[in-house]
N, C-alpha and C positions, 0 to 999 in steps of 0.2 A: 372786156364784151368774151374775150378767149377764156376765162372761168365758167361764164355763164354759157355757153356753146357746149364746153365740157359738161355742165352739170345737166343739161338737155339730153346731151346724147345717152348721158349714164341713166336717166327716168326714162327713156325710149326704150336703151336693151335691159333696162330692170322690169319692168311693169311685164314685159310678157313671159319673162319668165317666171316671175311669182303666179301670174296667169297660169300658168301650163302647170306648176306644183299644185295649185288648188284645185286641177278636175281631175288630176291623176287620178286612173281608175284600178281597181285590182285585175291580173292577168286572169282571167276566166278559164286557163287552163291548169290542172295542177299535176302533176306524176306522183303515185305513190307506190309502195311495194311491203313485202310481209314475207316472210321466210318462216319455217318452225321445223325444227330437227329436232328428233326423238328415240329413245329407246326404249323397249316396252316387254318388259322380262314376264311371261306368263309360267307359273308355277307349276301349270299342268304339260309345259314343253312339247306342245302338237309336233307332230311330224313336217308338216307341211310348213310350218315356224309362221301362222296365220292364226291371228285371234277368232272367236267364233263370226257364221257367218253375218249376225243380225248387228256385228260393230264397225264400222267403217271408217273413224280416224283411228289413226295409232295402231292400225289392224296387221300390221307386221310384227312379229319378234323374235326377240333373241338376234337382234341386229340394230344397226346404227340407220336409220333413214331420214327420209322427208316426208312430213305430212301435208304440208301445203306452203308451195309458194306462189308468188304472184306477183307480176307487175299493173299497174291501174293507172289509167287514164280519166280524169275526170273533167267535165266540160259546163261551166254554170253560171248565168246570166239570169235575169231579170224574169226573161220569159220562154227560157229555154235552159233545158238539162241534158247530159249524156256519161253515159260510163261504157268503157269498155277494161274488162281485165282479160289476160290469158293467163294459166294458169298449169301447175304439175305439182305430182308428189302423190302419194299412195292415196290420199285423201279421193282424188281427181279417179284415180284406176279403180277405185272401189265404186265411186257415187255415180260415175260418169259412162261407168263398163256397155249401159244397153244403150249409147249415143253413137251415132255413126261418123265416121272420119276426124276431119278435124273437131268437129264439134264437141268431142272430149275432153279437149283443154280450155275451153272458154268459160272461165269462172263466172263474168256477168257480160252483158252487152245489150245495152239499152237507151232510147233516148224518150225524152219526155216535155211535154209541150204544156205551159200555162195556159189554160182558156181561158178565163174570168180576170179582167185588169184588175179589179177591185177585191176578188177574191182569193184565196191560196186554193184553187181548184186544178189539179193538174192531171192529164192523160199520160201514163207511161206504156211506153210497150217495146217486147224484146223480153229477153233473160235477165231475169229479176231476182233477187233474192227472196226466199219463200216467206207468205206473212204468216204462218203454224211457227207457235214456240216461241222460246226467250232465249235461245241459244243458237247462237249462230257457226259456221266453218271455220271463222276465223279464231282461235286459241285464245288471244289474248284478251277477248271481248267477253271471255263468259267466266263466270266464278269458278266451277271448276276445270280442272284439267282437264279431263276427259269429256266427253259427250255424255249426258245420262241416256237412258236407253229410248226415252220417248223420243228424245232429239232424233238419236242415229235413225230412227223408224218413221220418221215422218219427212214431209219433203225439206230438205235446204234449201233449194232453188226450185223456178216454175218457170215457165215460157208461155205469154198471153199478151192481154191489154189490161191496165187498171186504171180506174177513175178513183183520183184520191181527193180528201176534202180536210183541211184544217182549220179549225178557229180562228180568230185574230189572238186571241191569247194563246195559243197555242196547248190548251190542255183537251181538246177530244180533235181526234182524226178518225174518219171514218172513209171505207173504202171498199170498191167495188171489183172483182176480177172475173174476167173470161180464159181460160185455161186450157192449154193443151194436153194436161193430165197431172196425175198423182208422182212428183218432181219428175218429171219428161219435159225436153226441149224439142225434140221431133214424138209426135203423135204415133200409138201402136198403129201396125199396118192393119187395115181393117175396121179403124175405131174413125166413126163419123160423130161419135158424144162428145158433144162440148162439156168440157168440165167448170165449173165456177165456184167462186169464193166470196170471202166476205172478213171484214176487219173491223171491229170498233175499241179504239185505244183511248183511254180517258186519264189524265193524270190530276186528280183534286189538287195536289201540293206537289211540288216540287221533289216529295220526298215519297210519292207513290204514283205507280203505276200499276192500271187495271186494264185485262186487255180480254178479250173473246174474237176468238178465230173460226170460220167455218170452211167447210169443202165438200162440193156437192160434184159426184159424175161416177163414170164407169172409166177404168184403167185397162179396159179388155177388148178385143178385138168384139163388134156387135153381135157376132155367133154367138161369144157367153159374156155377154152383156150383164153384167152384175153391178147396183148400182152401189154406192158407198157414201155415206154421210158422215162428217167427221166435225168434231164440236172441239176448241182447245180453248181453257182458260188460265190465265195465269194471273199473280198480282206481284210487284215485286214493290218492298216495305225498308226504306234507308231508316230504321228506328232510329237511330243514333248517327253521329258523323264517325264511327270505327264499326257499329253493327248494320249487318241487312238480314232481309229474309226474302227468298221467293218462294213462292208456293205455288204449284199447277197440277190442274188435274183435266186428262182429255178423257174422250169417250168415242167411240165409232161403233158404228155399225153397216154392215154389208149384206145383201142380199144371199142366200144361201143357194140356188140354181136362180136362172132368167126366166124374171116375169115371175117369181117367188112374192110370196108374202111374209115368207118365213128368212128370220134373219140372223146371222152371228156377230158377237159382238166381244168388243175387247175396250178395256178402260187402264188409264196408268197415272196413278199419283206420283207425284215428287217434290220435296220442299229438299232448300238449299242454305244453309245458315253462312254467313262470313261474317271474320271479326278482323279487323286491320289494325293493328297493334301502334303501325309506322304507316310514314309515308310509301316505304318502299316494301313493306312484307303484309300480306294477306293469307290469310288462315281461310278454309273453307272443309265445310261437311255437309257430306249431301246423303239423304234417304229415300228410296225408291222401289216401286213396285210393279212391275207390267203384268196381267193376266191377259192374256190371248188363248182360251179353250182350245178353239176351232181353229188356228192355224190362220188366221185372215195375212196376218203382219209377219208373225214369225212362225215358219213349221217345224215341228222337229218329231215328226211321227210317232210319238210317245202318245198313251194314255190320257194326261192331263194336260197333253197341250205346252203350251210356254208359260209357266208361273212362275216367277223369278222377283225374288228382293236382290236389293243391291243397297252397300255401302260404299262410301269410299271417303276419304281424309286429303287434300291437299295443303300444300305451301309455296306462294310464291313469293320471289325475290328479284326485285326491279335492279339489276344492276347497273345500267345506265338507263337514261332515259332512252325508252324505245327497247331496249333489251331485257326481257325478261328469261327467268328459269325457276320451270316448277316441278313438283315434284308431287308423285301423289300413290296412294296405296288404294288398291278396290276390288271388290269382293260380290262376286255373283254367285246366290245361293239359288237354285232350281228345285222345284219339287219331283220331278223326275230325272234321270238319269240322263243328260245331255251335252255336258263338257268332255270331247274329248280328254283323255290322259295318256301320254305314253308310261308304256309299263315299267323299262328300265330303259337304263343308257347306252346307244348305241346301238339300238334297234329301233322296228319301224312296227313295232307292236302297241296295241290300245287298248285300252278301255275306257266306258262312260261312267262319270261319276256326277255330282250333284253339283259341285262346290267348283268357282275358279277365282283365282286371285292375282293378282296383276301387279306389279312396279313398275311403273311407268316416269322418265324425267322429258321433259323438253329445254333446248331452248329458243328462242323465238324474239326474230327485230321487226320493228316494222319502223317506215322510214316515208 
């Protein structure tokens, strides 16, 4: 009898434990972080130790610095999601200069709700990553070490409301956005004009991604209203296990004057090829061209405006899981003399030249 009682007691204790294990769920809250230190050598040796004004990543030269560092909290359940990331670094200084107060350090802050029980349809609101382009501010996620000219001069982040839908097979994603402006958290003073964005991403195969994104809006006070229309196309093709190609083309137009039917335009093609000889090593080469004759995005004050070719090559080595070392050589060549060069060591005398060569290295950790 004693043995039967003990066996029964054992079953009573064991069953609840088994039930608890079988219903255990994943913690919806995760904490992650990223930090990327760098050294950028500019062969033109500018007096102010700053890269040209249209470069926003790794923009301090001749010194060791932090490009981007952030801590992020992510909360995800079946029907609710949210992100909060606070950041610092020279990237934040350059890209958030127009934002007031503590907004200068908000890398991401948004909340989303799934509004359909049976379909993957979400509404997200707050400060979100941009829907334009194939490069992000997080260096480890990009094939090239530095950002392309088109990435540097289109939004990295945006603020507003987004309605997004993903098909059940996850091959198609479509979204529409109401935005506060062109890379804005806080709308420009005197601006009451809403901005809008759209995105369509199609993945016909696991090795192919095709994307078309748009922006429509005015990023100036109403008294100076100039409507901007922007189109972003790109494709990512993983040709083989070791070789991939990314190709992009952007085209933008903006009114020459308020109410005008005449427009200034600019366009930017870019091509990146990446080769991965091993799990730890990646190599990439990039070619790009940015033409903005009328200085809508990049103003030079020169005869031909901004017409610049860029070439770069980089090598990446994953030292440990989550730790990445990168080295890149990059040359920019312009039609006009737009790059400042220090004429002699130890002086502040400068002149303009048509090309600019950079040698950059970075060390990042993601956790």
